[in-house]
Every structure is written in structure tokens, then in C-alpha cells.
TIRO-2110 file (N, C-alpha, C; in Angstrom, 1 decimal):
// TIRO-2110
101.9, -148.9, 151.6, N, 1, A
101.9, -150.4, 151.4, CA, 1, A
102.6, -151.1, 152.5, C, 1, A
101.9, -152.1, 153.1, N, 2, A
102.5, -152.8, 154.2, CA, 2, A
102.6, -154.3, 153.8, C, 2, A
103.8, -154.8, 154.0, N, 3, A
104.0, -156.2, 153.6, CA, 3, A
103.9, -157.1, 154.9, C, 3, A
102.9, -158.1, 154.8, N, 4, A
102.7, -159.0, 155.9, CA, 4, A
103.5, -160.2, 155.9, C, 4, A
104.4, -160.3, 155.0, N, 5, A
105.2, -161.6, 154.8, CA, 5, A
106.0, -161.9, 156.1, C, 5, A
106.5, -160.9, 156.8, N, 6, A
107.3, -161.1, 158.0, CA, 6, A
106.5, -161.7, 159.1, C, 6, A
105.2, -161.3, 159.2, N, 7, A
104.3, -161.8, 160.2, CA, 7, A
104.1, -163.3, 159.9, C, 7, A
103.8, -163.7, 158.7, N, 8, A
103.6, -165.1, 158.4, CA, 8, A
104.9, -165.9, 158.7, C, 8, A
106.1, -165.3, 158.5, N, 9, A
107.3, -165.9, 158.8, CA, 9, A
107.4, -166.2, 160.3, C, 9, A
107.2, -165.2, 161.1, N, 10, A
107.3, -165.4, 162.5, CA, 10, A
106.3, -166.4, 163.1, C, 10, A
105.1, -166.3, 162.5, N, 11, A
104.0, -167.3, 163.0, CA, 11, A
104.4, -168.7, 162.6, C, 11, A
105.0, -168.9, 161.4, N, 12, A
105.5, -170.2, 161.1, CA, 12, A
106.6, -170.7, 162.0, C, 12, A
107.5, -169.7, 162.3, N, 13, A
108.6, -170.1, 163.2, CA, 13, A
108.1, -170.5, 164.6, C, 13, A
107.2, -169.8, 165.2, N, 14, A
106.8, -170.2, 166.5, CA, 14, A
106.0, -171.5, 166.5, C, 14, A
105.2, -171.7, 165.4, N, 15, A
104.5, -173.0, 165.3, CA, 15, A
105.5, -174.2, 165.2, C, 15, A
106.5, -174.0, 164.4, N, 16, A
107.5, -175.1, 164.3, CA, 16, A
108.2, -175.3, 165.6, C, 16, A
108.4, -174.3, 166.4, N, 17, A
109.0, -174.5, 167.7, CA, 17, A
108.1, -175.2, 168.7, C, 17, A
106.9, -174.6, 168.9, N, 18, A
106.1, -175.2, 170.0, CA, 18, A
105.5, -176.5, 169.7, C, 18, A
105.5, -176.9, 168.4, N, 19, A
105.0, -178.3, 168.1, CA, 19, A
106.1, -179.3, 167.9, C, 19, A
107.3, -178.9, 168.3, N, 20, A
108.4, -179.9, 168.1, CA, 20, A
108.5, -180.7, 169.4, C, 20, A
109.1, -181.9, 169.2, N, 21, A
109.2, -182.9, 170.3, CA, 21, A
110.2, -182.3, 171.3, C, 21, A
111.3, -181.6, 170.9, N, 22, A
112.3, -181.1, 171.7, CA, 22, A
111.7, -180.0, 172.7, C, 22, A
110.9, -179.1, 172.1, N, 23, A
110.2, -178.1, 173.0, CA, 23, A
109.3, -178.8, 174.0, C, 23, A
108.5, -179.7, 173.5, N, 24, A
107.5, -180.4, 174.4, CA, 24, A
108.3, -181.1, 175.6, C, 24, A
109.3, -181.8, 175.3, N, 25, A
110.1, -182.5, 176.3, CA, 25, A
110.6, -181.5, 177.3, C, 25, A
111.2, -180.4, 176.9, N, 26, A
111.7, -179.4, 177.8, CA, 26, A
110.6, -178.7, 178.6, C, 26, A
109.6, -178.3, 177.9, N, 27, A
108.5, -177.5, 178.5, CA, 27, A
107.7, -178.3, 179.6, C, 27, A
107.5, -179.6, 179.3, N, 28, A
106.6, -180.3, 180.2, CA, 28, A
107.4, -181.3, 181.1, C, 28, A
108.7, -181.2, 181.1, N, 29, A
109.5, -182.2, 181.9, CA, 29, A
109.3, -181.9, 183.4, C, 29, A
108.9, -180.7, 183.8, N, 30, A
108.8, -180.4, 185.2, CA, 30, A
107.4, -180.9, 185.8, C, 30, A
106.6, -181.5, 185.0, N, 31, A
105.3, -181.9, 185.5, CA, 31, A
105.2, -183.0, 186.5, C, 31, A
106.3, -183.7, 186.6, N, 32, A
106.2, -184.9, 187.5, CA, 32, A
105.8, -184.5, 188.9, C, 32, A
104.7, -185.1, 189.3, N, 33, A
104.1, -184.8, 190.7, CA, 33, A
103.2, -183.6, 190.7, C, 33, A
103.0, -182.9, 189.6, N, 34, A
102.1, -181.7, 189.6, CA, 34, A
100.7, -182.1, 189.3, C, 34, A
99.8, -181.2, 189.3, N, 35, A
98.4, -181.5, 189.0, CA, 35, A
98.2, -181.8, 187.6, C, 35, A
99.2, -181.5, 186.7, N, 36, A
99.1, -181.8, 185.3, CA, 36, A
99.7, -183.1, 184.9, C, 36, A
100.3, -183.8, 185.9, N, 37, A
101.0, -185.0, 185.7, CA, 37, A
100.0, -186.2, 185.8, C, 37, A
100.3, -187.3, 185.2, N, 38, A
99.4, -188.4, 185.3, CA, 38, A
99.7, -189.5, 184.3, C, 38, A
99.0, -190.5, 184.4, N, 39, A
99.2, -191.6, 183.4, CA, 39, A
98.2, -191.4, 182.3, C, 39, A
98.7, -191.2, 181.2, N, 40, A
97.8, -190.9, 180.0, CA, 40, A
97.9, -192.2, 179.1, C, 40, A
96.8, -192.9, 179.2, N, 41, A
96.7, -194.3, 178.6, CA, 41, A
96.3, -194.2, 177.1, C, 41, A
96.8, -195.0, 176.3, N, 42, A
96.3, -195.2, 175.0, CA, 42, A
96.0, -196.7, 174.7, C, 42, A
95.1, -196.9, 173.8, N, 43, A
94.7, -198.3, 173.5, CA, 43, A
94.3, -198.4, 172.1, C, 43, A
94.8, -199.4, 171.4, N, 44, A
94.5, -199.6, 170.0, CA, 44, A
93.6, -200.8, 169.9, C, 44, A
92.5, -200.7, 169.2, N, 45, A
91.6, -201.8, 169.0, CA, 45, A
91.5, -202.2, 167.5, C, 45, A
91.1, -203.4, 167.3, N, 46, A
90.8, -203.9, 165.9, CA, 46, A
89.3, -203.5, 165.6, C, 46, A
88.9, -203.9, 164.4, N, 47, A
87.6, -203.5, 164.0, CA, 47, A
86.5, -204.2, 164.8, C, 47, A
86.8, -205.2, 165.6, N, 48, A
85.8, -205.9, 166.4, CA, 48, A
85.8, -205.4, 167.9, C, 48, A
86.7, -204.4, 168.1, N, 49, A
86.8, -203.8, 169.5, CA, 49, A
87.7, -204.6, 170.4, C, 49, A
88.5, -205.5, 169.9, N, 50, A
89.5, -206.2, 170.7, CA, 50, A
90.7, -205.4, 170.8, C, 50, A
91.2, -205.3, 172.0, N, 51, A
92.5, -204.6, 172.3, CA, 51, A
93.7, -205.3, 171.6, C, 51, A
94.3, -204.5, 170.8, N, 52, A
95.5, -205.0, 170.1, CA, 52, A
96.8, -204.7, 170.9, C, 52, A
96.8, -203.4, 171.4, N, 53, A
98.0, -203.0, 172.2, CA, 53, A
97.5, -201.8, 173.1, C, 53, A
98.3, -201.6, 174.1, N, 54, A
98.0, -200.4, 175.0, CA, 54, A
99.3, -200.0, 175.7, C, 54, A
99.3, -198.9, 176.2, N, 55, A
100.4, -198.4, 176.9, CA, 55, A
100.2, -197.0, 177.5, C, 55, A
101.2, -196.3, 177.9, N, 56, A
101.1, -195.0, 178.5, CA, 56, A
101.9, -194.0, 177.8, C, 56, A
101.3, -192.8, 177.6, N, 57, A
102.1, -191.7, 177.0, CA, 57, A
102.9, -191.0, 178.1, C, 57, A
104.1, -190.6, 177.8, N, 58, A
104.8, -189.7, 178.7, CA, 58, A
104.0, -188.3, 178.8, C, 58, A
104.1, -187.6, 179.9, N, 59, A
103.4, -186.3, 180.0, CA, 59, A
103.6, -185.4, 178.8, C, 59, A
104.9, -185.3, 178.4, N, 60, A
105.2, -184.3, 177.3, CA, 60, A
104.4, -184.7, 176.1, C, 60, A
104.3, -186.0, 175.8, N, 61, A
103.7, -186.5, 174.6, CA, 61, A
102.2, -186.2, 174.6, C, 61, A
101.6, -186.5, 175.8, N, 62, A
100.2, -186.3, 175.9, CA, 62, A
99.8, -184.8, 175.7, C, 62, A
100.6, -183.9, 176.4, N, 63, A
100.3, -182.5, 176.3, CA, 63, A
100.6, -181.9, 174.9, C, 63, A
101.6, -182.4, 174.2, N, 64, A
101.9, -182.0, 172.9, CA, 64, A
100.7, -182.4, 172.0, C, 64, A
100.2, -183.6, 172.2, N, 65, A
99.0, -184.0, 171.4, CA, 65, A
97.8, -183.1, 171.7, C, 65, A
97.6, -182.7, 172.9, N, 66, A
96.5, -181.8, 173.3, CA, 66, A
96.8, -180.4, 172.6, C, 66, A
98.0, -180.0, 172.7, N, 67, A
98.4, -178.7, 172.1, CA, 67, A
98.0, -178.6, 170.6, C, 67, A
98.3, -179.6, 169.9, N, 68, A
98.1, -179.7, 168.5, CA, 68, A
96.6, -179.6, 168.2, C, 68, A
95.8, -180.1, 169.1, N, 69, A
94.3, -180.1, 168.8, CA, 69, A
93.7, -178.7, 169.2, C, 69, A
94.3, -177.9, 169.9, N, 70, A
93.8, -176.6, 170.3, CA, 70, A
93.7, -175.6, 169.2, C, 70, A
92.6, -174.8, 169.2, N, 71, A
92.5, -173.7, 168.3, CA, 71, A
93.5, -172.6, 168.6, C, 71, A
93.7, -172.3, 169.9, N, 72, A
94.7, -171.3, 170.3, CA, 72, A
95.8, -172.0, 171.1, C, 72, A
96.8, -172.5, 170.5, N, 73, A
97.8, -173.3, 171.2, CA, 73, A
98.6, -172.5, 172.3, C, 73, A
98.8, -171.2, 172.1, N, 74, A
99.5, -170.4, 173.1, CA, 74, A
98.7, -170.3, 174.4, C, 74, A
97.4, -170.2, 174.2, N, 75, A
96.5, -170.2, 175.4, CA, 75, A
96.7, -171.5, 176.2, C, 75, A
96.8, -172.6, 175.5, N, 76, A
97.0, -173.9, 176.2, CA, 76, A
98.3, -173.9, 177.0, C, 76, A
99.4, -173.4, 176.3, N, 77, A
100.7, -173.3, 177.0, CA, 77, A
100.6, -172.4, 178.2, C, 77, A
99.9, -171.3, 178.1, N, 78, A
99.8, -170.3, 179.2, CA, 78, A
99.4, -170.9, 180.5, C, 78, A
98.6, -171.9, 180.6, N, 79, A
98.1, -172.5, 181.8, CA, 79, A
99.2, -173.2, 182.6, C, 79, A
100.3, -173.5, 181.9, N, 80, A
101.5, -174.2, 182.6, CA, 80, A
102.5, -173.2, 183.0, C, 80, A
102.4, -171.9, 182.7, N, 81, A
103.4, -170.9, 183.1, CA, 81, A
103.2, -170.5, 184.6, C, 81, A
104.3, -170.3, 185.3, N, 82, A
104.2, -169.8, 186.7, CA, 82, A
103.9, -168.3, 186.6, C, 82, A
102.7, -168.0, 187.1, N, 83, A
102.3, -166.6, 187.0, CA, 83, A
102.7, -165.8, 188.2, C, 83, A
103.4, -166.4, 189.1, N, 84, A
103.9, -165.6, 190.3, CA, 84, A
105.1, -164.7, 190.0, C, 84, A
105.7, -165.0, 188.9, N, 85, A
106.9, -164.2, 188.5, CA, 85, A
106.6, -162.8, 188.1, C, 85, A
END
């Protein structure tokens, strides 16, 4: 008999960590001036297509949003790791 409950626990723990604002701010703060840095614009429109408001996401917020949308979030994070170490 093998109990998988501990695996579910650890999976939940890492998801809570990587999807937190604190993690995202720390992980992506180094992006300034890198190829992953940039102005990530958002725009809100009304039902007629008129712009209500717009602005820019910070890098960490944009990448956190992208991370949440990925089927394999750890693969998304991997591309930002320094592989020379």
C-alpha cells in the first residue's frame, strides 16, 4: 500500500509558492534590461470598443500572468534560469 497524499501536499505547496506575488517579484526582479524585459501594456475597453483605461504591467506581473496560463509552469520558469552554473 502506497499513500500518495504526501505528493499532493508537496505539489500544492510548490504551486502556492510559484504563483505568489512575493515569489514573482523576487524571481523576475532581475529582468530589467534583459531580453525578457519590456513594456507589457494592458487596455480595458467598453462594449463599444472604446478605451476605458490603459497602463503597463511590471515585468513580474506580466510573467506571473503568463505562468498561470501555462500547462507546465515549471517549464516556463526554467527558461529564466541561468544554465551556465
